[in-house]
N, C-alpha and C positions, 0 to 999 in steps of 0.2 A: 628736737628743731624743725621747723615747714615750712618748706616754701619752692622756689622755683626760680631756674638755673640755667642762664643763661651765656657763652658760650662770643660772643660779638664781638670785632674790638671798641675802641671809641679814638673820636674820633682826637682826641684832646694826644695822645701819646699809642702811636699803636703795636709799641710791644708790650702790650699791657692790658690781659685780658681780662673782665668784672663780672661777674659772677653778685648775679642781683639775691639778695635772701629776705624773706625772710622771716623773719622771727614772732616768737608770741608771742604776751608777758614770762614767763618762768624765763624764758632762753634772754631776755631782759634784765630782769629784774643777777640774774649770772653774770651774765656781762656786767652791771653796773658794781657790779661791786668787788669785777675787777679791774675796774680803775677806763673802763667805755659806757660814753656818755650815748645813748640811742638816741633820743629824742621825751618829750613828754606825754607822747600817746601810749595808748598799751600796746599798741606793735609795730616795731622798727625794721627800717630797710638803711643794710645798710654793702656795700660793695667790694671785691676782699679779690684783692691784683692778684694778679700770676707774679708778682717783684718776689722776691725773696721772702719765705719764712716771717708769718707775724704783722708783714705789715698790714694794717686796715686806713680804708678813705674813707671820708665820710660821706651819706650822701650827699652833703652839700657842691661834692664832687661829684656827681654824676651825671653822664653826659644825657646830653638836649635830646639827641637821635630814640633813647630805646622805651618802651611800652613799657606801660603806666602798669603797677598790678593783675588789671580788670582784663586790662589787653590780652598778657598772659597766658592767666584765667581763661577767656573766649575760647584764645588762636587752642592752648592743650585740651578745650570742650570739642573745639572741632573735629583735631585731631583722632581724637580718639574716637569721637563718633567713627568719624571715614572712615578707617583702621576697622572695627569694627562691623561696617557694612561690605568694605571688602571680607571678609575672614565669614562674614553674612552667602555673603554671594559663591565664594567659592565653594562653602559645603554644598549649596541650593543647587546651583547653577549643573555641574553635571547630573545630576542624580532624574534632574524635570527632562536634560536633555533623552533623559534616561528611558524613560516612562516617553515619553515622544516613539522616541521611534520606534518602541516594543507595543506603541498606538498602531502606529503607521502600519507597523507591518504583520497586526494582527492574525489576522483574512490569509497568511502563504503560508501553508506548509511544505517546507526541503526535506527531499527525500535525498542522504549523498551512501552511500556505500562508504563500507568502512576502507572496507577496502582502495578504499580510491582514497582514501586518505593515509598521507606523512608525515611523517614527525616535519621533517625541513620543509613544508609548502603544505601550511595553512589552507584550509575553508577557504572558498571566495566568497566573498558576503556577495549578496546572492541580492537584487533590489525588489520592491515591490510588483506584481505578474499586473496589468493589467486585465479591469474584467473582460470578460469578453463570451462570446455562446461560440464552444468547442462545436469542431465541425465530427458525427461520428462514428466511430472507427473504424477502419475498412477494414476487410478482411482477406484474402487473396488464393490463390490453392495451394501458392505455400507455405500457409502460416498452418498447414489442415496436414492431421495424422489417422488417419480412418484403417481403422477396422475389423476386417470383415472374418468372425470365428467359423469355424468349418471341423469337417471330418473325413476321412478315407471314403467314408461308409458317400456322404453326396460331392464329394466333387464330379463326376459326371453327371450327376444328375440335379444339380443347384449352378454348380460355377460358371457354363458355357452359357446362361441368361442373364451373366452380370456382369461376365465381360464383354455379350457384344451389345452391349445397353449401357448402363450408369458409369460400369468401369472407362466405360471412354475418355469419359470428361473429366476422370482424378487418374491416368491411367499413374505418374511419379507420386501419390499419396499415398493408393491405397495399397493396402498389405495384406496378406488372409494368412493364415494360423490359423497351421489343422496339425495330423499328428505323425504323415509320414511323408519321405519324400516322395516325388511326385515330377521327371526328368517334363511330361507333357506337359502339364499346363505349368509346371517353372519358365517355361518356355513363349504360351502362351499370358503370363503376365509384368514376362521380362523379368524375370526373377525377384520375385516382389511375392510368392508362396516362405513360410515357417514355415521350420517340420519342431511347433515347439516341445518333442519326447515326453507331451503326454498321451494319460490313455486315451484309448481314439469310443472310452462310455460313451453315454450324456446320466456320471455322476456329480458330486456339487464336486464333490474336489478332485472332478479332468476339466468337468469347467473352472470353478476355481486358477489353475495349476494354468490352463489355456490364458485368461483375462493379469495374474501374473507376471506372463510371456507382456502378452500384449503389454499390462500396463507398463517391465522396463522400459520397450524399445520405445514406443515414445515418451520417455522422459531420458531418453540417447539420442532420441533426432532433433531433439534444442525445437522442436514444432508449436505455433502458442496454444492451436484444439487438439483435444484429442478427444474425436469421434471411432467410437463403437456399435457399429449396427452385425445382423446377422445373418450367416448367405440361403433366408425368404425375406430378407428386406431389395427394395426398389431405390435410394436413394435418389433423392431429385439437388444435384449437384451445383448446383445455380442457388433455387431457392434455400438453400442450406449456409451456402457462403452469407445469400442475404441476411437470413432469418441471423449468423453473428455478429453483426455487421454493429446490430446494437449493445457490446457490449464485450468490456473493453476483460485484454486474459491478462492485464497484472491483474481484474482482482477473479473476486473466489466466485467461482460458477456452475451451479452442478444442473447441466437441462434433458432438461428431460420428462418422458408420459408414464403414469402410476398405472397399472393394467388393475388393480383398488379400491375399492370407494373409499376406505382408513388405514389411517397408518395399522405396518405392521408391528405388531407386540408379541415375543418373548419373555422366554422367560430367562433370568441370566443365573447363574451362583456371583454371587461376591469373593476376592481372594482369599473373605473364611469363614469356613464353610456352618460352623458352630451357627452364621446371621440367615435368619430368611434372603432363600431365592425373591432378583430384584427381578418386575414387569422395565421390563423396555419398550419405548413404542420410536418408531421413522418411519416415515419411507422412504419410496427406494420408485427409482427411476426402471421398467421392464427392459432384459438386457432384449428383445425380440423388436424393442418399437425402437429403437436406436438411448440413445444420449453422448453429453457431449460436456464436456472433463477441463477445462482450463486451467493454462499455463500452473497460474502461481497454486491452483487449489491442489495440483496434481504432485507442488512441490513439496504444500506443507503437506502430504499422507505416508512422502519418502519413511519419514519416520516409524510408519504401526506399518505401510503399505511396500515399500524398495524392497528389491533383492528379498525377495522371492515370499518378504511378507506378508504380501497378503492371505495366498492359499494362509498360512497356519491362522489369519482372523478366521477365514473361514471354516478351520476344525474346529477351533471353536466353539462358536454356532452356529457350527453340520447344518451351515443353509449355504445355497449355489447365493453362486458368481456375482449375479447383476444385487439379490438383495444385499452380499456382500458389502458390494462397496456402497448400498445406502445408510447398511448401517456405521463401516468407517468415517460419510461422507459429512450423515447426518447426527448419529448418538457420541462419536470419537470426537472428532472434528467440532460441531456444534454447527455446522451450515449444510444451513436450512436448501433444499429442489429448488427449483422451476420450473415448474410445469411449463411443458410448451406442448402447445391442442393435435403440433403438424403434425409427432411422432406416433407411428403408428402400427399394430404385432399385429398377429394370425389369434391374439385373445381375441378381437371383435371382431365385429363380423364386418367386413369390406365392403358389403354390395349399398351398406345407407350412404357412404362415403359421398356425397355429390360430384357429380363429370363437371361444372360448372367452377368446386374447387379446386379443380386438379395443381392449378398457378402452388397454386398454394402451399402444400405440404409437403410435410420435407422426406418424409418415408412413406413405404407402402409396400405389404409382410399379404402371405398365403398362408392354408396349411387343407390341408389332404383329408376329408370326416372316416369315417370309418366305412360308407355305402360308396365312397368315393364321392362322396360332393365334394365343391371344390369350394373351401370361402374367399373372392376372389371380385374385385372387384369389377362393377359394371361397367364393361366400357365398344366399344365397336373399336374394329380393329384385326387384327387375323383371326384365322380364323384357331378357334382353342383346343381343336388337335396339334396344332403346330406351337401357339400361344397358350398351354392350361395354365397359363402364372401370370396370363399377363404382363408378364413386362414388354413382350417385345410392341406389347397394343400403348403402353403405358405411356415407353418413352413417344411413338409416335406423339403421340397423346400434345407433352410435351415441348415434342423436337420435331416436325413435320420437315425439316427442310434436311435433316441427320440426312445419309445415307442409309438401302434397304423398305428405306419409310414411303408407303405408294406413296401415293396424289390426292391432296386431298381440294 
């Protein structure tokens, strides 16, 4: 039996509930066999009341207020369609909202350190960031850690020229790494002489030993930039700060200048002796000109170079400190050297530097040849006997109003 049921009460009797039942031909014949007269048509309608069991009321007694068969079918179709629409909306609408949210935030990258998140406090939802031109990163003196590598043999011949000139612009940021305690220069530098306990020789292991101490002291300082120089460098501190303004210390930066025209190529034996040695090529910034490393890059170097491991890497490749630094950064970490032409070492002829560009340079250097010929910049100023390295003359050229400079 198929049909549509309605539970409405009729006007004739409030205590009787009527059900409209639609019978097919088979149900009609079965009814007739039981003595029920269902009408002459193929399908009939009967009303079943809620009275005593077995009570059957003929369709002639159907209340006039009930809907017809087609009306009920139409109503059922409308209800079914509405219900299906609601189910479809509930299934599609949340996914659509998520997709729209993802599209709106697709260009926003948010980094949240895991240590700042707790199980009790969920990560906040960050709204999209408005597009704007970011201001250049500003570098202050407090962001710098400047290391100067020296040795006991050069304390009196090289340090006075540095202390009297550019050191005065970065007294709290500059540290001298040496191999002997020296109370006199400890006093001259306000306690910034560090005895590395390394050898005083100039071999590669002694150099790597000092660089390792420099690197670890920088990590402990919490500063943003590690800038290494030698004791034959004059550093233009304001120009160094201006240079670093162009780079974010939270990104990986290795700034310096190579002293060779092509990448260095070395042969490395792999972990398996049976295999052929591998050729490795990489650039390195020469330590004699100076170089700078961002804190972000230095933190990535810790597993390889931190805690004295720098010396181990130097022993493995059997090369000096600046080459070892380039090997770690360029070969092991796959971070490229950013060449800065304003770093200068004694390996280049200083006399060819244009005096009009001195304000743009970050570092200068000098050297003394076998015939007592000085490789120094050409600049007017103090007498060469009083200023053979030309540091005082460079200093007064860049900063004519500092003390002890002749009037210009």
